[in-house]
C-alpha positions as CSV (number, residue, x, y, z in Angstrom):
1,M,0.0,0.0,0.0
2,Q,1.3,3.4,-1.0
3,S,1.4,5.9,1.9
4,V,1.0,8.9,-0.4
5,T,-1.3,8.9,-3.5
6,T,-2.6,11.5,-5.9
7,E,-5.8,12.1,-7.8
8,Q,-6.5,15.0,-10.2
9,Q,-9.9,16.6,-10.0
10,G,-10.1,19.1,-12.9
11,D,-7.2,21.5,-12.4
12,I,-6.8,20.5,-8.7
13,L,-4.4,17.8,-7.7
14,V,-5.5,16.1,-4.4
15,V,-2.5,14.6,-2.5
16,T,-3.6,12.0,0.0
17,V,-1.6,10.6,2.9
18,N,-2.6,7.2,4.2
19,N,-0.2,6.0,7.0
20,P,-2.4,4.4,9.7
21,P,-3.1,4.8,12.5
22,V,-2.4,8.5,12.8
23,N,-0.7,9.4,9.5
24,A,2.6,10.1,11.3
25,L,5.3,11.7,9.2
26,S,7.4,8.6,8.7
27,W,10.2,8.9,6.2
28,H,8.2,7.3,3.4
29,V,5.3,9.8,4.0
30,R,7.8,12.7,3.9
31,D,9.3,11.4,0.7
32,G,5.9,10.8,-0.8
33,I,4.7,14.3,-0.1
34,G,7.8,15.8,-1.5
35,D,7.6,13.7,-4.7
36,A,3.9,14.6,-5.2
37,M,4.5,18.3,-4.8
38,E,7.4,18.2,-7.2
39,V,5.3,16.5,-9.9
40,A,2.4,19.0,-9.3
41,M,4.6,22.0,-9.8
42,K,5.9,20.7,-13.1
43,D,2.4,19.7,-14.5
44,D,0.8,22.6,-16.3
45,S,-2.6,21.1,-16.0
46,V,-2.5,21.4,-12.2
47,K,-3.4,24.9,-11.0
48,A,-3.6,24.2,-7.2
49,V,-3.0,21.4,-4.8
50,V,-5.0,20.0,-1.8
51,L,-3.1,18.1,0.8
52,R,-5.4,15.8,2.8
53,C,-5.3,12.5,4.8
54,D,-7.3,9.3,4.8
55,G,-8.4,7.7,8.1
56,R,-9.3,9.4,11.3
57,T,-6.9,12.3,11.3
58,F,-4.7,14.7,9.4
59,I,-0.9,14.3,10.0
60,A,-0.8,13.9,13.8
61,G,2.9,14.6,14.1
62,A,6.4,13.2,13.6
63,D,7.1,9.5,13.9
64,I,8.9,9.8,17.3
65,S,10.5,6.4,16.9
66,E,12.5,7.9,14.0
67,L,14.1,10.8,15.9
68,G,17.8,10.8,15.4
69,K,17.6,8.2,12.6
70,P,18.3,8.7,8.8
71,L,15.9,11.2,7.3
72,G,14.9,9.2,4.1
73,V,15.8,9.8,0.5
74,R,14.6,13.5,0.4
75,N,15.4,16.4,2.7
76,F,12.0,17.2,4.2
77,G,13.1,20.6,5.4
78,E,13.9,21.5,1.9
79,D,10.6,20.0,0.7
80,L,8.7,22.2,3.2
81,V,10.5,25.3,1.9
82,A,9.7,24.2,-1.7
83,M,6.0,23.9,-0.7
84,E,6.0,27.3,1.0
85,T,7.6,29.0,-2.0
86,A,5.7,27.0,-4.6
87,P,4.3,28.9,-7.6
88,K,0.9,27.3,-7.2
89,P,-1.5,27.5,-4.2
90,I,-1.4,24.6,-1.8
91,I,-4.3,24.0,0.6
92,A,-4.1,21.9,3.8
93,A,-7.4,20.0,4.5
94,I,-7.5,19.2,8.2
95,H,-9.6,16.8,10.2
96,G,-8.8,15.0,13.5
97,T,-5.6,16.5,14.7
98,A,-2.8,18.5,13.0
99,L,-0.1,18.3,15.6
100,G,3.6,18.9,15.6
101,G,5.0,18.1,12.2
102,G,1.5,17.9,10.9
103,L,0.8,21.5,11.7
104,E,4.3,22.5,10.5
105,T,3.4,20.9,7.2
106,A,0.1,22.8,7.1
107,L,1.9,26.1,7.9
108,C,4.0,25.6,4.8
109,C,0.8,25.3,2.8
110,H,-0.6,28.6,1.7
111,Y,-4.2,28.2,2.9
112,R,-5.8,25.9,5.5
113,I,-9.3,24.6,6.0
114,A,-10.5,22.4,8.8
115,V,-13.6,20.6,10.1
116,P,-15.1,22.0,13.3
117,S,-14.0,19.0,15.4
118,A,-10.3,19.4,14.4
119,K,-7.6,20.3,16.8
120,L,-4.3,22.0,15.9
121,G,-1.1,22.4,18.0
122,L,2.6,22.1,18.5
123,P,3.0,19.8,21.5
124,E,6.7,19.0,21.2
125,V,7.5,20.8,24.5
126,N,5.8,17.8,26.2
127,L,8.6,15.6,24.8
128,G,11.3,18.0,25.9
129,L,11.6,19.3,22.4
130,L,10.5,22.2,20.2
131,P,9.0,22.1,16.7
132,G,12.0,21.3,14.5
133,G,10.4,21.9,11.1
134,G,10.1,25.7,11.2
135,G,7.0,25.8,13.5
136,T,8.4,28.4,15.9
137,Q,9.2,30.7,13.0
138,R,6.0,30.2,10.9
139,L,3.4,30.1,13.6
140,P,4.1,33.6,14.9
141,R,3.9,34.9,11.3
142,V,0.4,33.5,11.0
143,V,-1.1,34.0,14.5
144,G,1.1,36.6,16.1
145,V,3.6,36.4,19.0
146,E,1.1,36.1,21.8
147,Q,-0.8,33.1,20.5
148,A,2.3,31.4,19.2
149,A,4.2,31.7,22.4
150,V,1.3,30.2,24.4
151,M,0.9,27.3,21.9
152,V,4.6,26.3,21.7
153,A,5.5,26.8,25.4
154,L,2.4,25.1,26.9
155,G,1.9,22.6,24.1
156,A,-1.9,22.6,24.3
157,P,-3.8,22.3,21.0
158,V,-6.5,24.8,19.9
159,S,-9.9,23.9,18.5
160,A,-10.8,24.6,14.9
161,K,-13.1,27.4,16.0
162,K,-10.2,29.1,18.0
163,A,-7.9,28.5,15.0
164,L,-10.2,30.4,12.8
165,E,-10.5,33.3,15.3
166,I,-6.7,33.7,15.5
167,G,-6.1,33.2,11.8
168,L,-4.5,29.8,11.9
169,I,-7.0,28.5,9.4
170,D,-8.8,30.3,6.7
171,A,-12.1,28.5,6.7
172,L,-14.3,25.9,8.4
173,A,-15.5,23.0,6.3
174,G,-18.5,20.9,6.8
175,E,-17.9,18.0,9.2
176,D,-18.7,15.5,6.4
177,S,-17.7,17.6,3.3
178,L,-14.0,18.4,3.9
179,A,-12.7,16.9,0.7
180,A,-15.2,18.8,-1.5
181,D,-14.9,22.0,0.5
182,A,-11.1,21.9,0.3
183,V,-11.2,21.5,-3.5
184,K,-13.7,24.4,-3.7
185,L,-11.3,26.6,-1.6
186,A,-8.4,25.5,-3.8
187,Q,-10.3,26.7,-6.9
188,E,-11.0,30.1,-5.3
189,C,-7.3,30.4,-4.3
190,I,-6.1,30.0,-7.9
191,A,-6.8,33.6,-8.6
192,K,-5.3,34.7,-5.3
193,G,-2.1,32.9,-5.9
194,P,0.2,31.5,-3.2
195,R,0.7,33.1,0.2
196,P,4.1,32.1,1.5
197,T,4.1,32.1,5.3
198,R,7.7,33.2,5.4
199,N,6.7,36.5,3.8
200,L,4.3,37.4,6.5
201,E,5.2,40.0,9.2
202,V,5.5,38.9,12.8
203,K,3.1,40.9,14.9
204,G,2.5,41.2,18.6
205,D,4.1,42.1,21.9
206,L,7.2,40.2,23.1
207,G,6.2,41.1,26.7
208,V,4.0,37.9,26.6
209,I,7.2,35.9,26.9
210,A,8.2,37.3,30.2
211,K,4.6,37.0,31.4
212,L,4.5,33.4,30.5
213,E,7.8,32.7,32.2
214,A,6.6,34.4,35.4
215,E,3.2,32.6,35.4
216,N,4.8,29.2,34.9
217,A,8.0,29.6,36.9
218,R,7.0,26.9,39.4
219,K,5.6,24.5,36.8
220,W,8.6,24.8,34.5
221,K,11.3,24.7,37.2
222,G,14.1,22.4,36.0
223,F,12.7,22.1,32.5
224,D,14.7,23.3,29.4
225,A,12.2,23.0,26.6
226,P,9.6,25.7,27.5
227,Y,12.4,28.3,27.6
228,A,14.0,27.1,24.4
229,N,10.6,27.3,22.6
230,L,10.2,30.9,23.8
231,R,13.7,31.9,22.7
232,C,12.7,30.7,19.2
233,I,9.5,32.8,19.3
234,A,11.7,35.8,20.3
235,A,14.0,35.1,17.4
236,A,11.1,35.1,15.0
237,A,10.1,38.5,16.2
238,A,13.6,39.8,16.0
239,N,14.4,38.6,12.5
240,P,12.3,39.6,9.5
241,D,14.5,37.2,7.5
242,I,13.0,33.8,8.4
243,E,16.3,32.0,7.6
244,K,18.0,33.6,10.6
245,G,15.1,32.5,12.9
246,L,15.2,29.0,11.4
247,A,18.9,28.8,12.2
248,V,18.1,29.7,15.9
249,E,15.4,27.1,15.9
250,R,17.7,24.4,14.5
251,E,20.4,25.1,17.0
252,E,17.9,25.0,19.9
253,F,16.3,21.9,18.6
254,L,19.5,19.9,18.2
255,K,20.6,21.0,21.7
256,L,17.3,19.6,23.2
257,L,17.4,16.5,21.0
258,S,20.9,15.6,22.2
259,G,20.1,16.3,25.9
260,S,19.0,14.0,28.6
261,Q,15.7,15.8,29.3
262,S,14.2,15.1,25.9
263,A,15.5,11.5,26.0
264,A,13.7,11.1,29.4
265,Q,10.5,12.7,28.2
266,R,10.4,10.6,25.1
267,H,11.1,7.5,27.2
268,M,8.1,8.4,29.3
269,F,5.9,8.9,26.2
270,F,6.5,5.3,25.2
271,A,6.6,4.0,28.8
272,E,3.1,5.2,29.5
273,R,1.7,3.4,26.5
274,Q,3.7,0.3,27.2
275,A,2.3,0.1,30.8
276,A,-1.2,-0.6,29.4
277,K,0.1,-3.8,27.9
278,I,-0.3,-6.8,30.2
279,D,2.3,-9.6,29.6
280,G,0.9,-13.0,29.1
281,L,-2.7,-11.9,28.6
282,P,-4.5,-13.1,25.5
283,K,-5.5,-10.2,23.2
284,D,-9.1,-11.5,22.9
285,V,-10.0,-11.4,26.6
286,A,-13.6,-10.3,26.9
287,L,-14.0,-7.4,29.3
288,R,-16.6,-7.5,32.1
289,P,-19.2,-4.7,31.8
290,I,-18.8,-2.0,34.5
291,N,-22.1,-0.1,34.6
292,K,-22.3,0.6,38.3
293,V,-19.6,1.0,40.9
294,G,-19.7,0.7,44.7
295,V,-17.3,2.4,47.0
296,I,-17.0,1.6,50.7
297,G,-15.8,4.6,52.7
298,A,-16.7,8.2,52.2
299,G,-13.5,9.7,53.6
300,T,-10.8,11.6,51.7
301,M,-9.8,8.5,49.7
302,G,-13.2,7.0,49.2
303,G,-14.6,10.4,48.1
304,G,-11.8,11.0,45.6
305,I,-12.2,7.5,44.2
306,T,-15.9,8.1,43.8
307,M,-15.3,11.3,41.9
308,N,-13.3,9.5,39.2
309,F,-16.3,7.4,38.3
310,L,-18.9,10.1,38.5
311,S,-16.8,12.4,36.3
312,A,-16.7,9.5,33.7
313,G,-20.5,9.2,33.9
314,I,-20.6,5.9,35.8
315,P,-23.1,5.7,38.7
316,V,-21.7,5.1,42.2
317,T,-23.2,3.8,45.4
318,I,-21.1,5.0,48.3
319,V,-21.4,3.3,51.7
320,E,-20.5,4.5,55.2
321,M,-21.2,3.2,58.6
322,A,-22.6,6.5,60.1
323,Q,-24.9,9.1,58.7
324,E,-22.7,12.0,59.8
325,A,-19.6,10.5,58.0
326,L,-21.7,9.8,54.9
327,D,-23.2,13.3,54.8
328,R,-19.7,14.8,55.3
329,G,-18.2,12.7,52.5
330,V,-21.0,13.6,50.0
331,G,-20.7,17.2,51.0
332,V,-17.0,17.2,50.2
333,I,-17.6,15.7,46.8
334,R,-20.1,18.4,46.0
335,K,-17.8,21.1,47.3
336,N,-15.0,19.9,45.1
337,Y,-17.1,19.8,42.0
338,E,-18.5,23.3,42.7
339,A,-15.0,24.6,43.2
340,S,-14.1,23.3,39.8
341,A,-17.3,24.9,38.4
342,A,-16.3,28.2,39.9
343,K,-13.0,28.0,37.9
344,G,-14.9,27.3,34.7
345,R,-14.0,23.6,34.4
346,F,-17.7,22.5,34.7
347,T,-21.1,24.1,34.3
348,Q,-23.4,23.9,37.3
349,E,-25.6,21.7,35.2
350,K,-22.7,19.3,34.8
351,V,-22.1,19.3,38.6
352,E,-25.8,18.4,39.2
353,A,-25.6,15.7,36.6
354,M,-22.6,14.1,38.2
355,M,-24.0,14.4,41.7
356,G,-27.2,12.8,40.3
357,L,-25.2,9.6,39.6
358,L,-24.3,9.3,43.3
359,T,-26.3,7.1,45.7
360,P,-25.3,7.4,49.4
361,S,-26.1,4.5,51.6
362,L,-25.6,3.1,55.1
363,S,-26.0,-0.6,54.0
364,F,-23.8,-3.1,52.2
365,D,-27.0,-4.5,50.8
366,D,-27.2,-1.6,48.4
367,L,-24.0,-2.8,46.7
368,A,-25.6,-6.1,45.6
369,D,-26.0,-5.2,42.0
370,C,-22.7,-3.3,41.5
371,D,-20.3,-4.6,38.8
372,L,-17.3,-3.3,40.8
373,V,-16.9,-2.6,44.5
374,I,-13.9,-0.8,45.8
375,E,-13.0,-0.9,49.5
376,A,-11.4,2.2,50.9
377,V,-11.4,1.6,54.6
378,Y,-8.8,1.7,57.4
379,E,-5.5,0.1,56.5
380,S,-5.9,-3.0,58.7
381,M,-5.9,-6.6,57.4
382,D,-8.6,-7.7,59.9
383,V,-10.9,-4.8,58.9
384,K,-10.4,-5.5,55.2
385,K,-10.9,-9.2,55.5
386,D,-14.1,-8.6,57.4
387,V,-15.4,-6.2,54.7
388,F,-14.6,-8.7,51.9
389,G,-16.2,-11.5,53.8
390,K,-19.4,-9.5,54.0
391,L,-19.2,-8.5,50.3
392,D,-18.8,-12.1,49.3
393,G,-22.2,-12.9,50.6
394,I,-23.9,-9.8,49.2
395,V,-22.5,-8.7,45.9
396,K,-23.6,-10.5,42.7
397,Q,-21.5,-13.2,41.1
398,G,-19.2,-11.9,38.4
399,A,-18.7,-8.6,40.1
400,I,-15.1,-7.4,40.7
401,L,-14.0,-6.8,44.3
402,A,-11.1,-4.4,44.7
403,S,-9.1,-3.2,47.7
404,N,-7.5,0.2,47.8
405,T,-4.8,-1.1,50.1
406,S,-1.5,0.7,50.0
407,Y,0.6,-2.2,51.4
408,L,-1.4,-5.3,52.4
409,D,-1.4,-8.7,50.9
410,V,-4.1,-8.9,48.2
411,N,-4.0,-12.7,48.2
412,E,-4.9,-12.8,51.9
413,I,-7.7,-10.3,51.4
414,G,-9.0,-12.4,48.5
415,A,-8.9,-15.6,50.6
416,A,-11.6,-14.1,52.8
417,T,-14.0,-14.7,49.9
418,K,-15.1,-17.7,48.0
419,R,-14.1,-16.0,44.7
420,P,-10.5,-14.9,44.9
421,Q,-10.4,-14.9,41.1
422,D,-12.6,-11.8,41.2
423,V,-10.4,-9.9,43.7
424,L,-7.5,-7.5,43.0
425,G,-5.9,-4.3,44.3
426,M,-6.8,-0.9,42.9
427,H,-4.3,1.4,44.7
428,F,-5.3,5.0,44.0
429,F,-3.1,7.9,45.1
430,S,-4.2,10.8,47.2
431,P,-5.9,13.0,46.2
432,A,-7.5,10.2,44.2
433,N,-9.6,12.5,42.0
434,V,-6.4,14.3,40.9
435,M,-3.4,11.9,40.9
436,K,-3.1,10.0,37.6
437,L,-1.6,6.8,38.8
438,L,-3.5,3.6,39.5
439,E,-1.5,0.6,40.7
440,I,-3.4,-2.5,39.7
441,V,-2.4,-5.3,42.0
442,R,-2.7,-8.7,40.5
443,G,-3.3,-11.5,43.0
444,D,-2.1,-15.1,42.5
445,K,-5.7,-16.1,41.6
446,T,-6.9,-12.9,39.9
447,A,-8.7,-13.8,36.6
448,D,-7.3,-12.5,33.3
449,D,-10.6,-10.8,32.4
450,V,-10.7,-9.1,35.8
451,L,-7.2,-7.7,35.2
452,A,-8.0,-6.6,31.6
453,T,-11.3,-5.0,32.7
454,V,-9.7,-2.9,35.4
455,M,-6.8,-1.8,33.1
456,A,-9.3,-0.7,30.5
457,L,-11.4,1.0,33.2
458,A,-8.3,3.0,34.4
459,K,-8.2,4.7,31.0
460,T,-11.9,5.4,31.1
461,I,-11.5,7.3,34.4
462,G,-8.4,9.1,33.2
463,K,-5.8,7.1,35.1
464,V,-2.6,5.6,34.0
465,G,-2.8,2.0,35.1
466,V,0.3,-0.1,36.0
467,V,0.2,-3.7,36.9
468,A,2.0,-4.7,40.2
469,G,2.5,-8.1,41.9
470,V,1.7,-8.8,45.5
471,C,4.4,-7.7,47.9
472,H,4.5,-5.3,50.8
473,G,4.0,-1.8,49.3
474,F,3.7,-3.1,45.8
475,I,5.9,-1.0,43.5
476,G,5.8,2.6,44.6
477,N,5.5,2.3,48.4
478,R,8.0,-0.5,48.6
479,M,10.6,1.7,46.9
480,L,9.5,4.7,48.9
481,S,10.3,2.9,52.2
482,K,14.0,2.6,51.1
483,R,14.1,6.3,50.4
484,H,12.6,7.0,53.9
485,E,15.1,4.6,55.5
486,G,18.0,6.5,54.0
487,A,16.5,10.0,54.9
488,N,15.8,9.0,58.5
489,Q,19.2,7.5,59.0
490,L,20.9,10.7,57.6
491,L,18.8,12.7,60.0
492,L,20.3,10.6,62.9
493,E,23.8,11.1,61.6
494,G,23.6,14.9,61.4
495,A,21.7,16.1,58.4
496,T,18.8,18.5,59.0
497,P,15.3,18.1,57.5
498,E,15.8,21.2,55.5
499,Q,19.1,20.1,54.0
500,I,17.6,16.7,53.0
501,D,14.4,18.2,51.6
502,T,16.4,20.8,49.7
503,V,18.4,18.1,47.9
504,F,15.1,16.6,46.8
505,L,13.7,19.9,45.7
506,D,16.8,20.7,43.7
507,F,16.6,17.3,42.1
508,G,13.1,18.2,40.9
509,F,10.7,16.6,43.3
510,P,7.8,18.8,44.3
511,M,8.6,18.2,48.0
512,G,11.2,16.4,50.1
513,P,10.5,13.4,52.4
514,F,10.1,15.5,55.6
515,Q,7.8,18.0,53.9
516,M,5.8,14.9,52.7
517,S,5.6,13.5,56.2
518,D,4.3,16.8,57.6
519,L,1.7,17.1,54.8
520,A,0.5,13.5,55.3
521,G,0.4,13.8,59.1
522,M,3.1,12.5,61.5
523,D,0.6,10.8,63.8
524,I,-0.8,8.4,61.2
525,G,-0.1,4.9,62.6
526,W,1.4,6.4,65.8
527,H,0.3,4.6,68.9
528,R,-0.3,7.2,71.6
529,D,1.4,5.7,74.6
530,L,3.2,8.6,76.3
531,T,4.7,6.2,78.9
532,K,6.9,4.5,76.3
533,E,10.1,6.0,75.0
534,P,10.1,6.9,71.3
535,T,11.9,4.4,69.1
536,N,12.5,6.8,66.2
537,I,12.5,10.6,65.5
538,R,8.9,10.6,64.2
539,E,7.6,9.1,67.4
540,A,9.7,11.6,69.4
541,L,8.1,14.5,67.5
542,C,4.6,13.1,67.9
543,K,5.2,12.6,71.6
544,A,6.0,16.4,71.7
545,G,2.7,17.1,70.0
546,R,4.2,17.8,66.6
547,F,1.9,16.2,64.1
548,G,2.7,18.1,60.9
549,Q,0.8,20.8,58.9
550,K,-2.5,19.8,60.5
551,N,-1.4,21.5,63.8
552,G,1.2,23.8,62.5
553,K,4.3,21.9,63.7
554,G,6.1,18.8,62.6
555,F,9.6,18.6,61.2
556,Y,9.0,22.3,60.4
557,D,6.9,25.1,61.9
558,Y,4.0,26.4,59.8
559,D,2.2,29.8,59.8
560,E,-1.5,30.1,59.1
561,K,-0.9,29.9,55.4
562,R,1.1,26.7,55.8
563,N,4.4,28.3,54.8
564,R,7.2,26.3,56.4
565,A,10.2,27.5,58.4
566,P,13.0,25.5,60.2
567,S,11.9,24.7,63.7
568,P,14.4,25.1,66.6
569,E,12.2,22.9,68.7
570,A,12.1,20.1,66.2
571,L,15.9,20.3,65.7
572,A,16.3,20.1,69.5
573,I,14.1,17.0,69.7
574,I,16.1,15.4,66.9
575,E,19.4,16.3,68.6
576,D,18.1,14.9,71.9
577,F,17.1,11.6,70.2
578,R,20.4,11.5,68.4
579,S,22.4,11.8,71.7
580,R,20.2,9.2,73.5
581,S,20.8,6.9,70.5
582,N,24.6,7.4,71.0
583,M,25.0,8.7,67.5
584,A,27.8,11.2,66.8
585,K,26.7,14.2,64.7
586,R,28.8,14.8,61.5
587,D,28.8,16.9,58.4
588,I,26.9,15.3,55.5
589,S,27.3,16.3,51.9
590,N,24.4,16.8,49.5
591,E,26.0,14.1,47.3
592,E,25.8,11.6,50.1
593,I,22.1,12.4,50.6
594,T,21.5,11.6,46.9
595,E,23.5,8.4,47.1
596,R,21.8,7.1,50.3
597,C,18.3,8.1,49.4
598,L,18.0,7.6,45.7
599,Y,20.5,4.8,44.9
600,P,18.6,2.4,47.3
601,L,15.4,3.4,45.7
602,V,16.7,2.4,42.3
603,N,18.2,-0.8,43.8
604,E,14.8,-1.8,45.2
605,G,13.4,-1.4,41.7
606,Y,15.9,-4.0,40.5
607,K,14.8,-6.3,43.2
608,I,11.1,-5.8,42.3
609,L,12.0,-6.8,38.7
610,E,13.9,-9.8,39.9
611,E,10.9,-11.0,41.8
612,G,8.5,-10.4,38.9
613,K,6.5,-7.8,40.9
614,A,6.7,-5.3,38.0
615,Q,6.4,-6.2,34.3
616,R,9.2,-4.0,33.1
617,A,11.5,-1.2,34.3
618,S,9.6,1.5,32.4
619,D,6.5,0.6,34.5
620,I,8.4,1.5,37.6
621,D,9.3,4.8,36.0
622,V,5.6,5.5,35.2
623,V,4.7,4.7,38.9
624,W,7.2,7.1,40.2
625,I,6.5,10.0,37.9
626,Y,2.7,9.8,38.1
627,G,2.4,8.7,41.8
628,Y,5.4,10.2,43.6
629,G,6.5,13.4,41.8
630,F,9.7,12.0,40.3
631,P,10.7,14.8,37.8
632,V,9.5,13.8,34.3
633,Y,12.6,15.4,32.8
634,R,14.7,12.7,34.6
635,G,12.6,9.9,33.1
636,G,11.8,8.0,36.3
637,P,14.2,6.2,38.8
638,M,15.1,3.3,36.5
639,F,15.9,5.6,33.5
640,W,17.8,8.0,35.7
641,G,19.7,5.1,37.2
642,D,20.9,4.1,33.8
643,L,22.0,7.7,33.1
644,V,23.9,7.8,36.3
645,G,25.5,4.5,35.4
646,R,24.9,1.0,36.9
647,D,28.5,0.8,37.9
648,V,28.3,4.1,39.7
649,L,25.1,2.9,41.5
650,V,26.9,-0.3,42.7
651,K,30.0,1.6,43.9
652,G,27.8,4.2,45.7
653,L,25.7,1.5,47.5
654,E,28.8,-0.4,48.5
655,K,30.6,2.7,49.7
656,H,27.8,3.2,52.2
657,G,27.5,-0.4,53.2
658,L,24.1,-0.8,51.5
659,P,22.8,-4.0,49.8
660,V,23.1,-4.4,46.0
661,A,20.5,-6.3,44.0
662,D,21.9,-9.3,42.1
663,S,20.5,-8.1,38.8
664,L,22.0,-4.6,39.3
665,R,25.4,-6.0,40.0
666,A,25.2,-8.4,37.0
667,K,24.3,-5.5,34.7
668,A,26.9,-3.0,36.1
């Protein structure tokens, strides 16, 4: 099958791309377009050209798998310039999405028409890159500096309606008549002649660049690509000669392409998609229908879980033991939705529609006809086994029973029922209505169709699902425990909470381990026996009434706006515990903090892979980026560990007397 074909309709040549599934700009597509345009310009019977695509979309972007590889027979950059400077009008006919290289190709056409449902954008910043085909120079010439800066630095696409408003397209086609409407526009443009984008003047205020940088300073901290994109927009405004701007774009693009950040972000692009693939699962597994969901527990986690399903249009029955707790939980759900509505994310009608899908209840009996029931109760094996035992006698056969446990043995929970094949873990992350990660914990007896159904459901509710095996803490929390062990030991040896947290912040985490403890609440799981001597620093702080942000004091002191400051009292408590533990205080370098907190984390990832508790290393990276704030521009702990070097990891672990996974040592 040819990926590019041509058909002449009167004096209009229609060039059609057909490269399923998304018409990516693979080398054979680029070469095919170039060949077709060259033929069209030499054929006197052709007066104008329409570039369109078969299938569900216009060119949706570059073929990311080809980045850094040979470019094909033709030079596509030269072909784009040839299109832009062609003596005959070229019209881009857009449906679906015109993203990245697709929009750059359309910008080299002289006129653009799109169906109302189309979306157009330059999302390369999300891969740690910038548009490398002239997009940063041509887009501001078409839509102005302000719109172009926003589009390239934020990477969000615009609708066809918005594209028409800002001049990115020239006309809207009928949803079902794009091909005919594009040919009609081409005929109208014959008299107008070509309109080379390079000849247009860049208009607009460069002040938008400083404004964007200020507004996104926190979000962009540590990232290279947003700033490189904006430098290219500034170059477009500064250089009437597009070739000078294109030279800047090329230099910035190659710098990003060869850097570790883009490699990390491209790794994550593929890792997220790979995570949805379940090894050893037949492709033809029939999914179980999920038309109604039950959630047990209306607290913070249960309420957040419930919102995911309501937002996806799936009815939920939420169960609590007491009316007050039930009312409070339902009230929080409504409050969260109304806060989103106030910000323009929902209409009030949408809020009412979602709340209308919610059925509050005080009885497990109301869960009988649910297709999926998720337990979100206290993290106690006895409590969870009791809940599952009750569900086993109430919920219909064929329903999926899931636990939101963070650490506990899903096999043991499933054994409390007569249907362990229907049981698995669905570990949501707090706040559950916001965090994208869903660890799907596969029990020894979990049925294939149960696993496949929940993985598909994760996508339905906007989550990134990752399969984990049964072990204490699964993937994420098991690795987190090693990070905490290192941080707590460093505290004993002389580091301060602020020093350790600062190392993590500088690395790119949104918060350090002790900020995280204060946010979560220091007293969670603490047994309030003031007669017993504390066995660790956290217990010592709790005994002194320091519980974290909730009461304004933990590892840090907090003001009424929850701004943190170093706490002399907390440092004194740490020093007292250190002396009673006969630990000598010493100076600790930031390098040692990294080695003793992050190297063991990566090492535990290798152990998890050895034991088969994760399917692949990239799944671990997905867990840590979407669940624990690992900086995306570092690619996740396993990718980062490879960048550091496995031999360096082994030497660092050995230097500090820490264990080394067999597989890590073997690969070093």
